[in-house]
C-alpha positions as CSV (number, residue, x, y, z in Angstrom):
1,M,87.0,40.6,0.9
2,S,84.4,42.0,3.3
3,K,84.7,41.8,7.1
4,L,81.7,39.5,7.1
5,E,83.4,37.2,4.6
6,E,86.6,37.2,6.7
7,A,84.7,36.4,9.8
8,F,82.8,33.6,8.1
9,I,86.1,32.1,6.8
10,S,87.7,32.4,10.2
11,V,84.8,30.5,11.8
12,I,85.3,27.7,9.3
13,V,89.1,27.6,9.9
14,D,88.6,27.6,13.7
15,R,86.1,24.8,13.5
16,S,88.3,22.8,11.1
17,A,91.1,23.1,13.7
18,M,88.7,21.8,16.4
19,A,87.8,18.9,14.1
20,K,91.3,17.6,14.4
21,I,90.9,17.5,18.2
22,F,87.6,15.7,18.2
23,Q,88.2,12.2,16.8
24,M,86.3,9.0,16.5
25,A,87.7,7.8,19.9
26,D,86.4,10.9,21.5
27,A,82.9,10.4,20.2
28,S,82.9,6.7,21.2
29,N,84.3,7.4,24.6
30,L,81.7,10.1,25.2
31,V,78.8,7.9,24.4
32,T,80.3,5.0,26.4
33,E,80.7,7.2,29.5
34,L,77.2,8.7,29.2
35,R,75.7,5.2,28.7
36,R,77.5,4.0,31.8
37,N,76.1,7.0,33.8
38,F,72.6,6.3,32.5
39,D,72.8,2.6,33.4
40,A,73.9,3.7,36.9
41,G,70.5,5.4,37.2
42,V,71.8,8.9,37.5
43,T,69.0,10.5,35.5
44,R,66.0,8.3,36.4
45,G,64.9,10.0,39.6
46,Y,62.3,12.8,39.9
47,E,64.6,15.0,42.0
48,W,67.4,14.9,39.4
49,R,65.1,15.9,36.6
50,V,63.6,18.7,38.6
51,T,67.1,20.0,39.6
52,Q,68.2,20.1,36.0
53,L,65.1,21.9,34.8
54,K,65.4,24.5,37.6
55,K,69.0,25.1,36.5
56,L,67.8,25.7,33.0
57,L,65.4,28.2,34.4
58,V,68.2,30.0,36.2
59,I,70.0,30.3,32.9
60,C,67.0,32.1,31.4
61,D,66.6,34.3,34.4
62,K,70.3,35.2,35.0
63,H,71.7,35.2,31.5
64,E,69.0,36.7,29.3
65,P,71.1,39.8,28.4
66,E,74.0,37.5,27.3
67,I,71.6,35.4,25.2
68,V,70.1,38.4,23.6
69,S,73.6,39.8,22.8
70,A,74.8,36.5,21.3
71,L,71.8,36.3,19.1
72,H,72.4,39.8,17.9
73,D,76.1,39.0,17.2
74,D,75.1,35.9,15.1
75,L,72.0,37.1,13.4
76,G,71.5,40.8,14.1
77,K,68.3,39.7,15.8
78,P,66.1,42.4,17.4
79,E,65.9,42.3,21.2
80,L,62.2,41.8,21.2
81,E,62.4,38.7,19.0
82,S,65.2,37.3,21.2
83,S,63.5,38.0,24.5
84,V,60.0,36.8,23.4
85,Y,60.6,34.1,20.8
86,E,63.7,32.6,22.5
87,V,63.9,33.2,26.2
88,A,60.3,33.7,27.2
89,L,59.1,30.6,25.3
90,L,61.9,28.6,26.7
91,R,61.1,29.8,30.2
92,N,57.4,28.8,29.7
93,S,58.4,25.3,28.5
94,I,60.6,24.7,31.6
95,K,57.8,26.0,33.9
96,L,55.3,23.7,32.3
97,A,57.6,20.7,32.6
98,L,58.2,21.5,36.3
99,K,54.5,21.8,36.9
100,Q,53.4,18.6,35.1
101,L,56.4,16.3,35.5
102,K,55.0,14.2,38.3
103,D,51.9,13.5,36.2
104,W,54.0,12.8,33.1
105,M,56.2,10.3,35.0
106,A,53.3,8.6,36.8
107,P,52.3,5.2,35.6
108,H,48.8,5.2,33.9
109,K,46.3,2.4,34.4
110,A,45.3,0.3,31.5
111,K,42.1,-1.8,31.1
112,T,42.4,-5.6,31.2
113,S,40.1,-8.2,29.8
114,L,38.6,-11.6,30.4
115,T,41.6,-13.1,28.6
116,T,44.0,-11.9,31.4
117,F,41.6,-12.1,34.4
118,P,42.5,-11.7,37.2
119,A,45.1,-9.1,36.4
120,S,46.0,-5.4,36.5
121,A,47.9,-3.4,33.9
122,K,49.6,-0.1,33.6
123,I,51.7,2.0,31.1
124,V,55.1,3.1,32.4
125,S,57.1,6.0,30.8
126,E,60.7,5.1,30.8
127,P,63.7,7.0,29.4
128,L,65.1,5.9,26.1
129,G,68.7,6.3,27.2
130,V,71.5,8.2,25.5
131,V,70.0,10.8,23.0
132,L,71.5,13.2,20.5
133,V,70.0,16.6,19.7
134,I,71.4,18.5,16.8
135,S,70.7,22.2,17.1
136,A,70.2,25.1,14.6
137,W,71.6,28.4,13.8
138,N,68.4,30.4,13.3
139,F,66.9,29.9,16.7
140,P,69.9,28.5,18.6
141,F,68.4,28.7,22.1
142,S,64.9,27.9,21.2
143,M,65.2,26.3,17.8
144,F,67.4,24.0,15.6
145,E,70.4,23.7,13.3
146,Q,71.8,24.1,9.8
147,S,74.1,21.6,8.2
148,L,76.3,22.5,5.3
149,T,76.9,19.1,3.8
150,D,75.3,15.8,3.1
151,L,77.2,14.5,6.1
152,C,78.9,11.6,4.2
153,I,79.3,8.8,6.7
154,T,82.4,7.5,5.2
155,S,86.0,8.6,5.5
156,S,87.2,11.9,6.9
157,L,88.4,12.9,3.5
158,S,85.0,12.4,2.0
159,I,83.4,14.4,4.7
160,L,85.8,17.3,4.2
161,N,85.4,17.2,0.5
162,A,81.6,17.3,0.9
163,F,82.0,20.2,3.3
164,K,84.0,22.2,0.7
165,R,81.5,21.2,-2.1
166,H,78.6,22.5,-0.2
167,L,80.0,25.8,1.0
168,T,78.0,27.3,-1.8
169,I,74.9,25.3,-1.2
170,A,72.8,26.4,1.8
171,C,70.6,23.9,3.6
172,F,69.0,25.8,6.3
173,L,67.4,23.7,9.0
174,Q,65.5,24.6,12.1
175,V,63.8,23.3,15.2
176,L,63.8,24.0,19.0
177,S,67.2,22.9,20.4
178,I,66.8,23.6,24.1
179,D,63.1,22.6,24.0
180,P,64.0,19.0,23.0
181,V,66.6,19.0,25.7
182,I,63.9,20.0,28.2
183,G,61.9,17.0,27.0
184,A,64.9,14.6,27.1
185,I,65.8,15.7,30.6
186,S,62.2,15.5,31.8
187,A,62.0,12.0,30.4
188,G,65.1,11.0,32.3
189,N,67.6,10.6,29.5
190,V,71.3,11.6,29.2
191,V,71.8,14.1,26.4
192,V,74.4,15.3,23.9
193,L,73.6,18.6,22.3
194,K,75.4,19.6,19.1
195,P,74.9,23.4,18.5
196,S,75.6,25.0,15.2
197,E,78.9,26.3,14.2
198,L,77.2,28.9,12.0
199,A,76.0,30.8,15.1
200,P,79.4,30.8,16.9
201,A,78.5,33.3,19.6
202,S,75.3,31.4,20.5
203,S,77.0,28.1,20.3
204,S,79.9,29.2,22.6
205,L,77.5,30.7,25.1
206,L,75.3,27.6,25.0
207,A,78.2,25.3,25.7
208,K,79.5,27.5,28.5
209,L,76.1,27.9,30.3
210,L,75.1,24.2,30.0
211,K,78.5,23.1,31.3
212,Q,78.3,25.6,34.1
213,Y,74.8,24.8,35.3
214,L,73.8,21.2,34.3
215,D,75.1,17.9,35.5
216,P,78.1,17.0,33.3
217,S,77.6,13.3,33.9
218,A,74.4,13.4,32.0
219,V,74.3,16.5,29.8
220,R,77.1,17.4,27.3
221,V,77.6,19.9,24.5
222,V,79.8,19.0,21.5
223,E,80.9,22.1,19.5
224,G,82.4,21.9,16.1
225,A,81.4,21.5,12.5
226,V,80.5,18.8,10.0
227,T,83.2,16.3,11.1
228,E,82.0,16.4,14.7
229,T,78.4,15.9,13.6
230,T,79.4,13.0,11.3
231,L,81.4,11.3,14.1
232,L,78.5,11.7,16.5
233,L,76.1,10.2,13.9
234,E,78.3,7.1,13.6
235,Q,77.7,6.3,17.3
236,K,74.9,4.2,18.7
237,W,72.2,6.4,20.1
238,D,68.8,5.6,21.7
239,K,67.2,8.6,19.9
240,I,68.3,11.2,17.4
241,F,66.4,14.5,17.3
242,Y,67.1,16.6,14.2
243,T,65.6,19.4,12.1
244,G,66.4,20.3,8.6
245,N,65.3,19.5,5.1
246,S,64.3,16.1,3.7
247,R,67.6,15.6,1.9
248,I,69.6,15.8,5.1
249,G,66.7,14.0,6.9
250,R,67.3,10.9,4.7
251,I,71.0,11.0,5.5
252,I,70.2,11.2,9.3
253,M,67.9,8.2,8.9
254,T,70.5,6.3,7.0
255,A,73.0,6.8,9.8
256,A,70.3,5.9,12.4
257,A,69.3,2.7,10.5
258,K,72.8,1.2,11.1
259,H,71.9,0.9,14.8
260,L,68.1,0.8,14.4
261,T,68.0,4.2,16.2
262,P,64.6,5.9,16.3
263,V,64.6,9.5,15.0
264,S,62.5,12.6,15.2
265,L,62.8,14.8,12.1
266,E,61.5,18.3,11.6
267,L,61.9,19.0,8.0
268,G,60.1,22.3,7.2
269,G,58.8,22.8,3.7
270,K,56.9,25.5,1.8
271,S,54.1,26.7,4.1
272,P,51.3,28.2,2.2
273,V,49.0,31.1,3.2
274,V,45.5,31.2,1.6
275,I,43.8,34.6,1.7
276,D,40.0,34.8,1.1
277,S,38.4,38.0,0.1
278,D,36.0,37.6,3.1
279,T,38.6,38.6,5.7
280,N,39.8,41.5,7.7
281,L,42.6,42.5,5.3
282,K,44.5,44.9,7.6
283,I,44.8,42.3,10.4
284,T,45.5,39.6,7.9
285,V,48.6,41.2,6.4
286,R,49.8,42.4,9.8
287,R,49.8,38.8,11.0
288,I,51.4,37.6,7.8
289,I,54.2,40.2,8.2
290,S,54.6,39.1,11.9
291,G,55.0,35.5,10.9
292,K,57.2,36.1,7.9
293,W,59.5,39.1,8.5
294,G,59.0,39.3,12.3
295,C,60.2,35.6,12.6
296,N,63.9,36.0,12.1
297,N,63.3,37.8,8.7
298,G,61.7,34.7,7.3
299,Q,64.4,32.4,8.4
300,A,62.1,30.0,10.3
301,C,60.6,26.7,9.3
302,I,57.0,27.9,10.0
303,S,57.3,31.2,8.2
304,P,54.8,31.8,5.5
305,D,56.4,30.7,2.3
306,Y,54.0,31.8,-0.4
307,I,50.5,33.4,-0.7
308,L,47.5,32.0,-2.6
309,T,44.7,34.3,-3.4
310,T,42.4,35.2,-6.4
311,K,43.5,37.4,-9.3
312,E,40.8,39.8,-8.4
313,Y,41.8,40.2,-4.7
314,A,45.6,40.2,-5.2
315,P,46.0,43.9,-5.9
316,K,44.3,44.7,-2.6
317,V,46.6,42.2,-0.7
318,I,49.7,43.8,-2.3
319,D,48.6,47.4,-1.4
320,A,47.9,46.3,2.2
321,L,51.2,44.6,2.5
322,K,53.1,47.6,1.2
323,K,51.3,49.9,3.6
324,E,51.9,47.8,6.7
325,L,55.5,47.0,5.8
326,E,56.3,50.6,5.5
327,A,54.5,51.3,8.8
328,F,56.5,48.6,10.5
329,Y,60.0,49.0,8.9
330,G,59.9,52.5,7.3
331,N,61.1,53.5,3.9
332,N,64.5,51.8,4.4
333,P,63.7,48.3,5.8
334,M,67.3,47.1,5.3
335,G,68.4,49.8,7.7
336,S,65.8,48.9,10.3
337,K,67.0,47.5,13.6
338,D,63.8,45.4,13.7
339,T,64.8,43.0,11.0
340,S,67.4,40.3,11.3
341,R,70.2,39.9,8.7
342,I,70.7,36.9,6.5
343,V,72.8,34.3,8.4
344,N,75.7,34.1,6.0
345,L,77.0,34.7,2.5
346,N,75.9,31.3,1.2
347,H,72.3,31.9,2.3
348,F,72.4,35.4,0.9
349,D,73.6,34.2,-2.5
350,R,71.0,31.4,-2.5
351,L,68.2,33.9,-2.0
352,S,69.8,36.3,-4.5
353,K,69.8,33.5,-7.1
354,M,66.1,33.0,-6.5
355,L,65.4,36.7,-7.1
356,E,67.7,36.9,-10.2
357,E,66.3,33.9,-11.9
358,K,64.8,34.5,-15.4
359,E,61.1,35.3,-15.3
360,V,61.3,36.0,-11.6
361,S,63.3,39.2,-11.4
362,N,60.6,41.2,-13.2
363,K,57.9,39.9,-10.8
364,I,59.0,42.0,-7.9
365,V,56.2,44.4,-6.8
366,Y,57.7,45.5,-3.5
367,G,61.3,45.5,-2.1
368,G,64.0,43.6,-3.8
369,Q,66.9,45.7,-2.4
370,K,70.0,43.8,-1.3
371,N,73.3,44.6,0.5
372,R,75.8,41.8,0.3
373,E,78.3,43.6,2.5
374,N,75.8,43.7,5.4
375,L,73.9,40.5,4.5
376,K,70.7,42.4,4.3
377,I,67.7,41.8,1.9
378,S,64.7,44.0,2.2
379,P,61.2,42.5,2.7
380,T,60.3,41.5,-0.9
381,V,56.9,40.7,-2.4
382,L,56.6,39.1,-5.9
383,L,53.5,38.5,-8.0
384,D,52.8,35.4,-10.2
385,V,56.3,33.9,-10.4
386,P,56.4,30.7,-12.4
387,L,55.4,27.6,-10.4
388,D,58.5,25.7,-11.6
389,S,60.9,28.5,-10.6
390,L,63.4,28.1,-7.7
391,I,61.5,30.4,-5.5
392,M,58.4,28.1,-5.8
393,S,60.3,24.8,-5.9
394,E,62.5,25.2,-2.8
395,E,61.8,26.3,0.7
396,I,62.6,30.1,0.7
397,F,63.8,30.5,4.3
398,G,64.3,34.2,3.9
399,P,62.5,37.6,3.5
400,L,61.0,36.8,0.0
401,L,57.2,36.3,-0.3
402,P,55.7,35.3,-3.7
403,I,52.0,35.7,-4.4
404,V,50.4,33.1,-6.7
405,T,47.0,34.1,-8.1
406,L,44.1,31.8,-8.8
407,N,40.9,32.1,-10.8
408,N,38.9,31.1,-7.8
409,L,40.0,30.2,-4.2
410,E,38.9,26.5,-4.7
411,E,42.0,26.1,-6.8
412,C,44.2,26.5,-3.7
413,F,43.5,22.9,-2.7
414,G,44.9,21.5,-5.9
415,V,48.0,23.7,-5.6
416,I,48.7,22.8,-2.0
417,N,48.0,19.1,-2.3
418,S,50.0,18.7,-5.5
419,R,53.2,19.6,-3.5
420,P,54.9,17.8,-0.5
421,K,53.0,18.2,2.7
422,P,54.2,21.4,4.5
423,L,55.1,21.9,8.1
424,A,52.4,24.5,8.4
425,A,49.4,25.8,6.4
426,Y,47.6,29.1,7.0
427,L,44.1,30.3,6.0
428,F,42.6,33.8,6.5
429,T,38.8,33.9,6.1
430,K,35.5,34.6,7.9
431,N,33.8,31.8,5.9
432,H,33.0,28.9,8.2
433,K,32.5,26.4,5.4
434,L,35.9,27.3,3.9
435,K,37.6,26.9,7.4
436,K,36.0,23.5,7.7
437,K,37.0,22.4,4.2
438,F,40.6,23.7,4.6
439,T,41.2,21.9,7.9
440,K,39.7,18.7,6.5
441,T,41.3,18.7,3.1
442,V,44.8,20.2,3.6
443,S,47.4,17.8,5.2
444,A,50.1,19.7,7.0
445,G,52.1,19.4,10.3
446,G,49.8,22.1,11.7
447,I,47.1,24.4,10.5
448,V,46.3,27.9,11.8
449,V,43.2,29.9,10.8
450,N,43.4,33.7,10.8
451,D,47.0,33.9,12.1
452,T,50.5,32.6,11.4
453,A,53.1,30.7,13.5
454,V,51.3,31.2,16.8
455,H,50.5,27.5,17.1
456,F,54.2,27.0,17.8
457,T,53.8,28.8,21.2
458,L,51.1,26.4,22.5
459,P,52.6,23.5,24.5
460,T,49.2,21.8,24.5
461,L,49.6,21.2,20.7
462,P,52.0,18.8,19.1
463,F,54.5,20.5,16.9
464,G,55.8,18.4,14.0
465,G,55.6,17.6,10.4
466,V,54.0,15.0,8.2
467,G,55.4,13.2,5.1
468,E,58.2,15.3,3.6
469,S,57.9,17.8,6.5
470,G,58.9,15.5,9.3
471,I,58.5,12.5,11.5
472,G,57.3,12.8,15.1
473,S,56.3,15.8,17.2
474,Y,57.2,17.6,20.4
475,H,56.4,20.6,22.7
476,G,55.1,20.2,26.3
477,K,54.0,16.6,27.1
478,F,54.8,15.7,23.5
479,S,58.5,16.5,24.1
480,F,58.4,14.2,27.1
481,D,56.7,11.4,25.1
482,A,59.2,11.9,22.2
483,F,62.0,10.8,24.5
484,S,60.1,8.1,26.4
485,H,59.3,4.5,25.8
486,K,55.8,3.6,26.8
487,K,56.4,0.3,28.5
488,S,53.4,-2.0,29.0
489,V,53.3,-3.8,32.4
490,L,50.8,-6.6,33.3
491,F,50.5,-8.0,36.8
492,K,48.9,-11.5,36.7
493,S,47.6,-13.4,39.7
494,F,48.4,-17.1,40.4
495,L,44.7,-17.5,41.0
496,G,42.3,-18.5,38.3
497,D,44.7,-20.6,36.3
498,S,42.7,-22.6,33.9
499,A,43.4,-25.8,32.0
500,I,41.7,-24.5,28.8
501,R,44.9,-22.7,27.6
502,Y,47.0,-25.8,27.9
503,P,47.2,-29.0,25.8
504,P,45.5,-31.4,25.1
505,Y,43.3,-29.1,23.0
506,S,39.6,-29.8,22.3
507,R,36.7,-28.2,20.5
508,R,35.3,-27.1,23.8
509,K,38.5,-25.4,24.8
510,L,38.7,-23.7,21.3
511,G,35.1,-22.3,21.7
512,L,35.8,-21.1,25.2
513,L,39.0,-19.4,24.3
514,K,37.4,-17.7,21.3
515,T,34.7,-16.2,23.6
516,L,37.3,-15.1,26.1
517,V,39.5,-13.4,23.5
518,N,36.4,-11.6,22.2
519,S,35.6,-10.6,25.8
520,N,32.1,-11.9,25.3
521,L,30.8,-12.9,28.8
522,V,27.4,-14.2,27.6
523,D,29.0,-16.5,25.0
524,T,31.5,-17.7,27.6
525,F,28.7,-18.8,29.9
526,K,26.9,-20.5,27.0
527,V,30.0,-22.6,26.3
528,L,30.5,-23.4,29.9
529,L,26.9,-24.6,30.1
530,G,27.2,-26.5,26.9
531,L,24.7,-24.3,25.1
532,S,27.0,-23.2,22.3
């Protein structure tokens, strides 16, 4: 047994021991305590929210080396990726919230009508209450969580049996984990964060830092494994924020339905990349590599999942990919310090199974090397794998990139639209008509033209899925909105009370009320003058 296997098993054993400590009563008492604190108004004030956000900023500023180290321990993640994709983005999200919070919290005026005259109206953003954020292994500080089971919401025995059953089935899920916490705090909620047990160093550090810096009466971290997650899901929450695949998403929704709890789900999917021959090929492949292998070695929900291009242009794309991959990672990419390792043996074996499937293994045109001991798979490019193969049926979530060739680029729309709607879709072209058609025809959580993954960094854009790829969105103001209820408030004067709304009803009252409801001032005067 390898050291990595022993370490993985020890983590599971440790978490199983923890599961015996965290019981249903603990989960129930936790939620009860936090709800009591929320009802007391602890989190509603502007100053409390600002204080917590500033403390999150202190964590970024003072503990960046520890965060980088934890991410390296868990994932072998390069320092640049950790500092830029984790800490820097997190820092920017916090600064934006601090800058915009007063405006986000401020009531916004709403128009009134003849029906309510004289009156004024406004929209008030109020916190939802007690919220649960389930976090992920692949971007633990800035993104979301993996779950190893279908989280059976029944007996503990069923849960643990399911856990054992799925030790060989990887379900890798991702989203921002601290980013939603920023939104939840900004909106004035109390928060429970459940970090992933599969990134133990990051989970432990996250729990320690949040406990050290944030208000424990309103922000808590629950470590543990599947039992803890299941016990948390059995509680009544005011919002559950979760990222993963659609199978787990359905189970989350089932748990939430028991209490009519609203959910936000980020569910990933197979994000296509369409490459037109009318493009700058060198820049195109460099940006694809950055979004694929430079994003946690493909272990990110918005990583390019497969390429669509013409049969004629595919050889040029492959040659360009080979050249740039070698320039970035050298002749031995598995030994490069600039690529993350695969998160665990289950995930490694799942990816290996994709590569070893019949009629797929002979489609490798670049890479394909694997090292199970070190959990490394080299950047791998495949050409024309069967569309019904595992690699084209499941989200890859790893360093494998199949290329599917078409007779003409117009066929890309049929291929993409015949599949579940992806979290992201990418197009590389200089053709303005193609850009316009792509953005109009392709339904995805987000679309990027001539780059990959960068839309994720813009807090001015909502980040979320559609259909199978998710429910709801977040980032920036959208995170604040995700954890807020937009309460309508109408202030009515005692003046102007009219008998037309009260019995006994008449044809004249009916006509007058119709014109008022339609906000037609001219017709209203006609009715009053007996002209209509």
